[in-house]
N, C-alpha and C positions, 0 to 999 in steps of 0.2 A: 504493499500499501504506500501512496506515496506519504511523505512528512519525517519528522524524525524519528529514527531508530537507534538503539545501541546495540552494539554487539555484547554478545554474553561472554564470549572467551577473552577479549581484549580490552571491554571497554570504551571503544571508541565508537563516537557518536555522527552518525551519516545523515545526512538528511537526501533521503531519494526523490528524485523528481517525479514531477508530472510529464507524463509522456505526451497526454493531450495540449500542455501549455509548451509543450518542448523543452523542458526545464532540466540541466542538468543534476547529477548525481554531485555532491558538494560535501566536504568532512566538515562539521561543525565543530567536533571537539576531541582532542586528543587524550588518552589517560595519563600517557607522559609525555614531556614534550621534547623535541629530538632536535637535530641541527636545522637551520633555516634551509628551507626549499623552494626550488626555483620551476614555475611554470615552466613547460617547453611544448603543450600545445593549446587551442583554444579551448579544446574539450575540458580542460583542466586536470589533465595528467601531470603529474610533476616528478622528478629523480631526483632522489635522495642518494648521496653519498656517501659509503658508508667508511667512515673515517676509522683508521687505525693508527693506532701509539706506536713509532719508532718502524714503521712501515712507509718504505717510498712509493711514489707516486704509481711505477710500474709494477709493483707488489700488489698495490691496491688493485691497478687495471687486472689483475691475474685474479681477482678475488670476483663475484658477481658485483659489478660496481653502483648497480643501484637497482631501486625496488619502485615499481609504478603505482600511487598511490593517488589519492584524492586532494586537490587544493586546497589548500582551508581558506576560506573568506576569514572575515573581521568574525572572533571569534563568539559564537552564541549558545546561549544556554539559560534561556530563558529570563526574565526580570529578574532584580535585583531578591526580590522574595524567594525564587526558586532555588538562591545561594547563599540561604539564611545559615546552614552551618559553615559555612566559608567566611560571612560577614559576621554573623551574630546576629543576634534577636531586632537588637535597637538599630544597626546600622541598615539591615534591612528593613525594617518598619521606613524609618526614615526617606533611604533611597528609592522605595517602592512608593509610596508618596509624592515624592518630590518628582519624580521623573512622569507619573500619570496624570500630574497637572501639570507641569513645564513641558512636555512631550509626548502628548496622547497618543499619537501615530505611532512615534518611534518605541511607543511602548507597546501598545498592541502587533506591533510587529514580532516584537523580543521573545513575548508571548506566546504567539504563535508557532515561534519555533523550538520552545523550549522538550527538552525530551523526556516521556515519562511523569507528562504532566500528571498532578492528582486532579479529584471530583472537584473541591469547590477550596479555594485558598482559604486557609483558617483567617486571612486577613479580612477576607471579605465577611466571614462571621463575626470577628470582631466588630467591627466596624457597622455591620448591620445593627448586633446586637446593643452598643453604643446609641447609635442612632434610633431604634426602637424606643430604648428604655427615656432617653432626651424626649422623642416625640409622645409618648405617652403621659410623659410628666406635663409637657404646656399644654397637652389636649386636656387633662384633668383639672389641672388650674384654670383655665381659661372657662370650662365650664361651672366651677365652682365660685367664682368671683365675677365671670360674666355672663350668668346662664341667660338673663332676658335678653340681650343683644346675640346670644348663639341661637335662641330660641326661634327667631325670624328666619334663619339658614337650613336649622335642624330639627326634626321632629322631636318634641319631647318626650317622646318615649325611646329615641334612640338616647340620648341624654342621660336617662334615668336609669339605662343599661349600662352605660359606663361609667357612672356615678356609682354602681352597685357594685363594680369589678370584685368579685375576691380575690383571695391569694394565688387561686391556681389560673385563673382568668389573667393576672399581671405576669405571672410567670411563661404561660403560653404565650400570651401578648410580645415580649421583649425577648424568650430566647424560641419559641418555634418556629413561631410565623417569619422570623428572619430568614429562618433557611429553608422555609417550605415558600418562603417568598421567589429566592433565588432560584430554586430547582423549576417552580412553573413560569417564571420570567425565561430561564435559560431555553426553556421548554419549546416555548409559545414563540422566541425568538428565533431558535434554530428550525422551525417550523415552516414558517415564513420565508426564511432564505432560502429553504430547500423548495418551497414554493416558485420560488423567483429564479429558480434554475441554479442556485448556487450549490457549490460543491464545498461542503463542510463537515466539521466533527462537533458533537452535542459538546464533547468535554471541555471544548473551544470556548462555546456561551457559559457553560457554569463558571470558567475563569474568568471571562469578559464582565458578566453580571457581578460577579464577586469583589472585582477588584474596583469596581465603577462604585460600591456601597461607602469609596470615601467620603460621597458626598454627602452622607448621613448624618454627618456631625454638625451639619448647616443645620439639623433638625433641634439643637441646643437655642439657636434665634427664631422666637415663635414667628409666625406668620411669612415675615419678610424670608428669611432664611428657608420654609419650607418653599415659597416660589422660587428662589433662586438656586435651593437642591434640585428641583423639577428639571430647571433649565439646565442645568449644568449635567444632569445624568442625560438627559435625550442629546445633546450634544456630544457628550460621551458615546453614548450608546449606538447612538449613527456614527460615527467615527469607527469608533471597534467592528461592530457588522460589515461596513464596506473593507478594511482591510483584511478580516479574518473570511471573508469571502468573494472579495473584487466584483462585488456589485458597483455598480454605477450609484454616485449618492443619490439621486431622484430614487433610485429602487431601497439603497438604505434606509432613507428619510420614510417609506411607506414600510418598510418592513416595522419600522418601529411606530407607525402611528396605527398598524393594524393591530401590534403587539399592547397598543396603548388601548384601543377598544376593547378587545379581547379581555384586557385587565378590568375595564368597566365594568362589563357584562357579567364575569367572575364576581364582582364585589357587590351588585346589586343586592344581590338575594342574602349577603350578610347584614345589608341595613348600613353600607359601606365601610364595616367594622375596619376593614384593614387601612 
């Protein structure tokens, strides 16, 4: 299958190109770094000279002088969060947040190239839970202190339901709902992308939705933060879908609009509780 793969024997990570797009196979990461390599053909093959200590050039020529292998481009091993073991938790958290905010297109490209990606990044779960807690706090605070104003927009029965939330309801809303939302959103985005002719993989969308949860921290600012978080998430998801699927900007935007419509339809039976 096209995409990044890791050899079980030597640990080399190779991206298998898509033959339908005339993509070449490229080396993403070697297990052990070696001597410098020099490309010798447009196809990406290189020759690595086996250097021997104390040997003359003629003696080295008697040996097998080179091995053919794939030329490595810029090393890619996913985003900073995928290299947590190397960077540490704090640095991985900082670099991931910085990259997705300052260079989202480059971030999603690196994310797509990750070898052996996980189901949902812990990064997304942490930010989603934090955002859900902030969101619920402000919703309950507004209902309690400004209920007459809220009742002009929201049915009183729903406000009573929110005000009477028990411990189990709060735990589910803060810890369970974010994970479910990531799964549902990823599946919907993936489905509509396939509908528009994209060749995509579902786990890429789990990671996409998970990493874009960084905007959930804006839920700490009531009303204004909610609006900014929605617009920012929209921009990130459209850009991410376009990078992951190679769809045109218009089709990527349509994927998001359809996802948004389905999300509202799914929330109607629950009284917009999501």
